[in-house]
ROTOR-861773 format. One line per 2 residues: number of its first residue (from 1); for each residue x, z negated, y of C-alpha. Coordinates in nm, 3 decimals, padded with zeros to 5 digits. Each point is the difference from the previous one (the first is absolute). Layout:
NUM = X,Z,Y; ...
//
This chain:
1 = 00.436,-03.138,01.526; -00.092,-00.310,00.169
3 = -00.092,-00.006,00.377; 00.271,-00.191,00.222
5 = -00.193,00.010,00.337; -00.274,00.142,00.176
7 = -00.365,00.037,-00.151; -00.145,00.232,-00.262
9 = -00.331,00.067,-00.193; -00.079,00.206,-00.294
11 = -00.337,00.171,-00.006; -00.135,-00.205,00.269
13 = 00.187,-00.330,-00.101; -00.283,-00.012,-00.281
15 = 00.200,-00.024,-00.274; 00.283,-00.188,-00.149
17 = 00.352,00.256,00.011; -00.009,00.012,-00.399
19 = -00.300,00.187,-00.001; 00.016,00.164,00.275
21 = 00.297,00.204,-00.123; -00.186,00.098,-00.272
23 = -00.167,00.240,00.275; 00.371,00.173,00.068
25 = 00.142,00.240,-00.178; 00.420,00.048,00.000
27 = 00.269,00.117,-00.176; 00.393,-00.021,00.020
29 = 00.214,00.258,00.073; 00.145,00.044,-00.370
31 = -00.305,-00.096,-00.231; 00.066,-00.182,-00.349
33 = -00.198,00.038,-00.299; 00.069,-00.026,-00.392
35 = 00.205,00.307,-00.093; -00.111,-00.003,-00.305
37 = -00.348,-00.004,00.080; -00.252,00.310,00.119
39 = -00.112,00.033,00.338; -00.355,-00.109,-00.123
41 = 00.145,-00.271,-00.210; 00.184,-00.167,00.313
43 = -00.312,00.059,00.201; -00.214,-00.183,-00.253
45 = 00.220,-00.250,00.037; 00.026,-00.096,00.315
47 = -00.388,00.000,00.006; 00.055,-00.277,-00.302
49 = 00.190,-00.156,00.255; -00.181,00.028,00.322
51 = -00.305,-00.113,-00.231; -00.178,00.299,00.109
53 = -00.174,00.252,-00.240; 00.199,00.311,-00.143
55 = -00.284,00.288,00.106; 00.166,00.119,00.310
57 = 00.317,00.072,-00.185; -00.049,00.379,-00.084
59 = -00.216,00.042,00.376; 00.309,-00.132,00.139
61 = 00.268,00.223,-00.203; -00.236,00.273,00.078
63 = 00.048,-00.082,00.423; 00.373,-00.021,-00.057
65 = 00.008,00.349,-00.166; 00.147,-00.166,-00.316
67 = -00.304,00.038,-00.246; 00.152,00.244,-00.199
69 = 00.317,-00.247,-00.083; -00.209,-00.254,-00.040
71 = 00.144,-00.052,-00.406; 00.338,00.045,00.183
73 = 00.279,-00.271,-00.050; 00.114,-00.178,00.340
75 = 00.351,00.082,-00.077; -00.079,00.391,00.000
77 = -00.134,00.015,00.343; 00.240,00.118,00.333
79 = -00.027,-00.256,00.286; -00.256,00.176,00.141
81 = -00.258,-00.044,-00.244; 00.150,-00.398,-00.039
83 = -00.131,-00.015,00.351; -00.326,00.171,-00.064
85 = -00.083,-00.206,-00.311; 00.082,-00.331,00.247
87 = -00.269,00.148,00.240; -00.223,00.051,-00.299
89 = 00.035,-00.386,-00.078; -00.034,-00.121,00.339
91 = -00.330,00.164,00.055; -00.151,-00.120,-00.371
93 = -00.201,-00.290,00.169; -00.099,00.241,00.310
95 = 00.159,-00.185,00.261; -00.132,00.016,00.366
97 = 00.366,00.031,00.129
//
């Protein structure tokens, strides 16, 4: 979303918006991942897309209580599990916010 009026700054105004957004983690209400891929596979793909190492995938799955389901397909998850996977995805790059 682009501003229409007023002033704002990201992290003291010292970086472009694109770079600042890399420090923000967010999810949507109904997350959508590839249904035929596993939880771990989906998060590894997110890492590849974001250009970040996939070394924290297991850590984030454990944080949201899905480590034991890391090899389960996304299509088998309940809505709550899907939302927790989205939270793990948003936390992969350890955002400031």
